[in-house]
N, CA, C and O atoms as a GROMACS GRO file, in nm:
protein
  252
    1MET      N    1  -0.371   2.875   1.517
    1MET     CA    2  -0.289   2.841   1.404
    1MET      C    3  -0.243   2.696   1.410
    1MET      O    4  -0.236   2.628   1.307
    2LEU      N    5  -0.211   2.649   1.529
    2LEU     CA    6  -0.166   2.511   1.545
    2LEU      C    7  -0.274   2.413   1.502
    2LEU      O    8  -0.246   2.311   1.440
    3ASN      N    9  -0.400   2.445   1.537
    3ASN     CA   10  -0.509   2.355   1.500
    3ASN      C   11  -0.523   2.342   1.349
    3ASN      O   12  -0.546   2.232   1.299
    4SER      N   13  -0.510   2.452   1.275
    4SER     CA   14  -0.524   2.443   1.130
    4SER      C   15  -0.406   2.366   1.070
    4SER      O   16  -0.425   2.291   0.974
    5ALA      N   17  -0.286   2.382   1.124
    5ALA     CA   18  -0.171   2.304   1.077
    5ALA      C   19  -0.193   2.157   1.106
    5ALA      O   20  -0.163   2.072   1.022
    6SER      N   21  -0.244   2.126   1.222
    6SER     CA   22  -0.271   1.987   1.258
    6SER      C   23  -0.379   1.928   1.168
    6SER      O   24  -0.369   1.813   1.125
    7SER      N   25  -0.481   2.005   1.140
    7SER     CA   26  -0.588   1.958   1.052
    7SER      C   27  -0.535   1.933   0.912
    7SER      O   28  -0.573   1.835   0.847
    8LYS      N   29  -0.447   2.022   0.866
    8LYS     CA   30  -0.388   2.005   0.734
    8LYS      C   31  -0.303   1.879   0.729
    8LYS      O   32  -0.308   1.803   0.632
    9ASP      N   33  -0.223   1.856   0.835
    9ASP     CA   34  -0.141   1.734   0.843
    9ASP      C   35  -0.227   1.608   0.841
    9ASP      O   36  -0.193   1.510   0.775
   10ILE      N   37  -0.336   1.611   0.914
   10ILE     CA   38  -0.426   1.497   0.919
   10ILE      C   39  -0.486   1.471   0.781
   10ILE      O   40  -0.496   1.356   0.738
   11LEU      N   41  -0.526   1.578   0.713
   11LEU     CA   42  -0.582   1.565   0.579
   11LEU      C   43  -0.480   1.506   0.482
   11LEU      O   44  -0.513   1.417   0.403
   12ILE      N   45  -0.357   1.555   0.488
   12ILE     CA   46  -0.252   1.503   0.401
   12ILE      C   47  -0.226   1.356   0.430
   12ILE      O   48  -0.216   1.275   0.338
   13ARG      N   49  -0.216   1.321   0.558
   13ARG     CA   50  -0.194   1.180   0.594
   13ARG      C   51  -0.310   1.093   0.549
   13ARG      O   52  -0.291   0.980   0.505
   14GLY      N   53  -0.431   1.146   0.559
   14GLY     CA   54  -0.549   1.072   0.514
   14GLY      C   55  -0.546   1.049   0.364
   14GLY      O   56  -0.578   0.940   0.316
   15ASN      N   57  -0.507   1.152   0.290
   15ASN     CA   58  -0.496   1.138   0.144
   15ASN      C   59  -0.386   1.039   0.107
   15ASN      O   60  -0.402   0.960   0.014
   16ASP      N   61  -0.274   1.044   0.179
   16ASP     CA   62  -0.165   0.949   0.155
   16ASP      C   63  -0.211   0.806   0.182
   16ASP      O   64  -0.176   0.713   0.109
   17ALA      N   65  -0.289   0.788   0.287
   17ALA     CA   66  -0.339   0.655   0.322
   17ALA      C   67  -0.434   0.604   0.213
   17ALA      O   68  -0.428   0.487   0.175
   18ILE      N   69  -0.521   0.691   0.164
   18ILE     CA   70  -0.614   0.653   0.057
   18ILE      C   71  -0.536   0.616  -0.069
   18ILE      O   72  -0.569   0.518  -0.136
   19ASP      N   73  -0.434   0.695  -0.102
   19ASP     CA   74  -0.350   0.666  -0.218
   19ASP      C   75  -0.283   0.529  -0.201
   19ASP      O   76  -0.278   0.450  -0.295
   20SER      N   77  -0.232   0.502  -0.082
   20SER     CA   78  -0.168   0.373  -0.056
   20SER      C   79  -0.267   0.258  -0.069
   20SER      O   80  -0.233   0.153  -0.124
   21LEU      N   81  -0.389   0.277  -0.020
   21LEU     CA   82  -0.490   0.172  -0.031
   21LEU      C   83  -0.526   0.146  -0.177
   21LEU      O   84  -0.548   0.031  -0.216
   22ASN      N   85  -0.532   0.251  -0.258
   22ASN     CA   86  -0.558   0.232  -0.401
   22ASN      C   87  -0.445   0.154  -0.467
   22ASN      O   88  -0.470   0.070  -0.553
   23LYS      N   89  -0.321   0.182  -0.428
   23LYS     CA   90  -0.207   0.108  -0.481
   23LYS      C   91  -0.212  -0.038  -0.439
   23LYS      O   92  -0.186  -0.128  -0.519
   24ILE      N   93  -0.244  -0.061  -0.313
   24ILE     CA   94  -0.257  -0.198  -0.263
   24ILE      C   95  -0.363  -0.273  -0.342
   24ILE      O   96  -0.342  -0.388  -0.382
   25SER      N   97  -0.476  -0.209  -0.365
   25SER     CA   98  -0.585  -0.271  -0.440
   25SER      C   99  -0.539  -0.310  -0.580
   25SER      O  100  -0.568  -0.421  -0.626
   26ALA      N  101  -0.469  -0.220  -0.648
   26ALA     CA  102  -0.421  -0.250  -0.783
   26ALA      C  103  -0.322  -0.366  -0.782
   26ALA      O  104  -0.326  -0.453  -0.869
   27LEU      N  105  -0.233  -0.368  -0.684
   27LEU     CA  106  -0.136  -0.477  -0.674
   27LEU      C  107  -0.204  -0.610  -0.647
   27LEU      O  108  -0.168  -0.712  -0.705
   28VAL      N  109  -0.302  -0.610  -0.558
   28VAL     CA  110  -0.374  -0.734  -0.527
   28VAL      C  111  -0.446  -0.786  -0.651
   28VAL      O  112  -0.448  -0.906  -0.676
   29GLU      N  113  -0.506  -0.696  -0.728
   29GLU     CA  114  -0.572  -0.738  -0.852
   29GLU      C  115  -0.473  -0.803  -0.948
   29GLU      O  116  -0.505  -0.903  -1.012
   30ALA      N  117  -0.354  -0.746  -0.957
   30ALA     CA  118  -0.252  -0.802  -1.047
   30ALA      C  119  -0.204  -0.938  -0.998
   30ALA      O  120  -0.183  -1.028  -1.078
   31VAL      N  121  -0.188  -0.952  -0.869
   31VAL     CA  122  -0.136  -1.077  -0.811
   31VAL      C  123  -0.229  -1.195  -0.840
   31VAL      O  124  -0.183  -1.308  -0.855
   32GLN      N  125  -0.357  -1.168  -0.847
   32GLN     CA  126  -0.454  -1.276  -0.867
   32GLN      C  127  -0.430  -1.354  -0.996
   32GLN      O  128  -0.466  -1.471  -1.005
   33PHE      N  129  -0.369  -1.291  -1.094
   33PHE     CA  130  -0.353  -1.354  -1.224
   33PHE      C  131  -0.216  -1.420  -1.244
   33PHE      O  132  -0.190  -1.477  -1.350
   34LEU      N  133  -0.131  -1.412  -1.144
   34LEU     CA  134   0.004  -1.467  -1.157
   34LEU      C  135   0.013  -1.605  -1.092
   34LEU      O  136   0.043  -1.616  -0.973
   35SER      N  137  -0.014  -1.708  -1.169
   35SER     CA  138  -0.008  -1.842  -1.112
   35SER      C  139   0.021  -1.951  -1.215
   35SER      O  140   0.028  -2.068  -1.179
   36SER      N  141   0.039  -1.914  -1.341
   36SER     CA  142   0.052  -2.015  -1.446
   36SER      C  143   0.190  -2.081  -1.452
   36SER      O  144   0.201  -2.202  -1.472
   37THR      N  145   0.294  -2.002  -1.434
   37THR     CA  146   0.429  -2.055  -1.450
   37THR      C  147   0.510  -2.029  -1.323
   37THR      O  148   0.468  -1.955  -1.234
   38ASP      N  149   0.627  -2.092  -1.317
   38ASP     CA  150   0.715  -2.067  -1.203
   38ASP      C  151   0.755  -1.920  -1.196
   38ASP      O  152   0.763  -1.862  -1.087
   39GLU      N  153   0.780  -1.860  -1.312
   39GLU     CA  154   0.818  -1.718  -1.314
   39GLU      C  155   0.705  -1.630  -1.260
   39GLU      O  156   0.730  -1.536  -1.185
   40GLU      N  157   0.581  -1.661  -1.298
   40GLU     CA  158   0.467  -1.584  -1.248
   40GLU      C  159   0.449  -1.603  -1.099
   40GLU      O  160   0.417  -1.508  -1.028
   41ARG      N  161   0.469  -1.725  -1.051
   41ARG     CA  162   0.458  -1.748  -0.907
   41ARG      C  163   0.566  -1.672  -0.830
   41ARG      O  164   0.541  -1.624  -0.720
   42GLU      N  165   0.685  -1.662  -0.888
   42GLU     CA  166   0.792  -1.585  -0.826
   42GLU      C  167   0.756  -1.436  -0.825
   42GLU      O  168   0.776  -1.367  -0.725
   43LEU      N  169   0.703  -1.388  -0.937
   43LEU     CA  170   0.659  -1.248  -0.943
   43LEU      C  171   0.546  -1.222  -0.843
   43LEU      O  172   0.541  -1.115  -0.781
   44ARG      N  173   0.456  -1.318  -0.828
   44ARG     CA  174   0.347  -1.304  -0.731
   44ARG      C  175   0.403  -1.287  -0.591
   44ARG      O  176   0.358  -1.201  -0.515
   45SER      N  177   0.502  -1.368  -0.558
   45SER     CA  178   0.566  -1.358  -0.426
   45SER      C  179   0.630  -1.220  -0.406
   45SER      O  180   0.618  -1.161  -0.299
   46GLU      N  181   0.698  -1.172  -0.509
   46GLU     CA  182   0.762  -1.040  -0.501
   46GLU      C  183   0.658  -0.929  -0.486
   46GLU      O  184   0.677  -0.836  -0.408
   47LEU      N  185   0.549  -0.940  -0.559
   47LEU     CA  186   0.442  -0.839  -0.548
   47LEU      C  187   0.379  -0.842  -0.409
   47LEU      O  188   0.345  -0.737  -0.354
   48LEU      N  189   0.363  -0.960  -0.354
   48LEU     CA  190   0.308  -0.968  -0.218
   48LEU      C  191   0.401  -0.900  -0.118
   48LEU      O  192   0.355  -0.836  -0.024
   49ASP      N  193   0.532  -0.912  -0.139
   49ASP     CA  194   0.627  -0.841  -0.054
   49ASP      C  195   0.611  -0.690  -0.068
   49ASP      O  196   0.616  -0.617   0.031
   50VAL      N  197   0.591  -0.644  -0.192
   50VAL     CA  198   0.569  -0.501  -0.215
   50VAL      C  199   0.442  -0.455  -0.144
   50VAL      O  200   0.440  -0.349  -0.081
   51ILE      N  201   0.337  -0.535  -0.154
   51ILE     CA  202   0.211  -0.501  -0.088
   51ILE      C  203   0.232  -0.489   0.062
   51ILE      O  204   0.183  -0.394   0.124
   52GLN      N  205   0.304  -0.584   0.121
   52GLN     CA  206   0.330  -0.578   0.265
   52GLN      C  207   0.410  -0.454   0.302
   52GLN      O  208   0.384  -0.392   0.406
   53ASN      N  209   0.506  -0.418   0.219
   53ASN     CA  210   0.586  -0.298   0.246
   53ASN      C  211   0.501  -0.172   0.240
   53ASN      O  212   0.517  -0.082   0.322
   54VAL      N  213   0.411  -0.164   0.142
   54VAL     CA  214   0.322  -0.048   0.131
   54VAL      C  215   0.233  -0.039   0.254
   54VAL      O  216   0.212   0.070   0.308
   55ILE      N  217   0.182  -0.152   0.299
   55ILE     CA  218   0.097  -0.153   0.420
   55ILE      C  219   0.177  -0.107   0.540
   55ILE      O  220   0.130  -0.024   0.619
   56ARG      N  221   0.297  -0.160   0.556
   56ARG     CA  222   0.380  -0.120   0.671
   56ARG      C  223   0.410   0.029   0.670
   56ARG      O  224   0.402   0.095   0.773
   57ARG      N  225   0.445   0.083   0.552
   57ARG     CA  226   0.476   0.225   0.542
   57ARG      C  227   0.352   0.309   0.570
   57ARG      O  228   0.361   0.416   0.631
   58THR      N  229   0.237   0.262   0.526
   58THR     CA  230   0.112   0.336   0.547
   58THR      C  231   0.077   0.340   0.695
   58THR      O  232   0.034   0.444   0.747
   59LEU      N  233   0.094   0.227   0.762
   59LEU     CA  234   0.059   0.219   0.903
   59LEU      C  235   0.168   0.274   0.994
   59LEU      O  236   0.142   0.306   1.110
   60GLY      N  237   0.288   0.287   0.941
   60GLY     CA  238   0.399   0.340   1.020
   60GLY      C  239   0.443   0.244   1.128
   60GLY      O  240   0.447   0.123   1.108
   61ASP      N  241   0.475   0.299   1.241
   61ASP     CA  242   0.530   0.219   1.351
   61ASP      C  243   0.426   0.135   1.424
   61ASP      O  244   0.460   0.058   1.514
   62SER      N  245   0.300   0.148   1.387
   62SER     CA  246   0.196   0.074   1.459
   62SER      C  247   0.193  -0.073   1.424
   62SER      O  248   0.122  -0.150   1.489
   63VAL      N  249   0.270  -0.116   1.320
   63VAL     CA  250   0.272  -0.258   1.282
   63VAL      C  251   0.388  -0.325   1.350
   63VAL      O  252   0.408  -0.444   1.332
   0.00000   0.00000   0.00000
């Protein structure tokens, strides 16, 4: 029973990681277009912070 619970946990964590990577990808795509004005550059910086936070949460304590 423990093995199936562990397998289920691994699957859930794997799905969460894939979801996080998809979010990171979407954010990176958005960041590429923010460079025309000071406001866009500020938003780009904020989005990069969000991306870093998503990566840290995905990787957990290993970062």
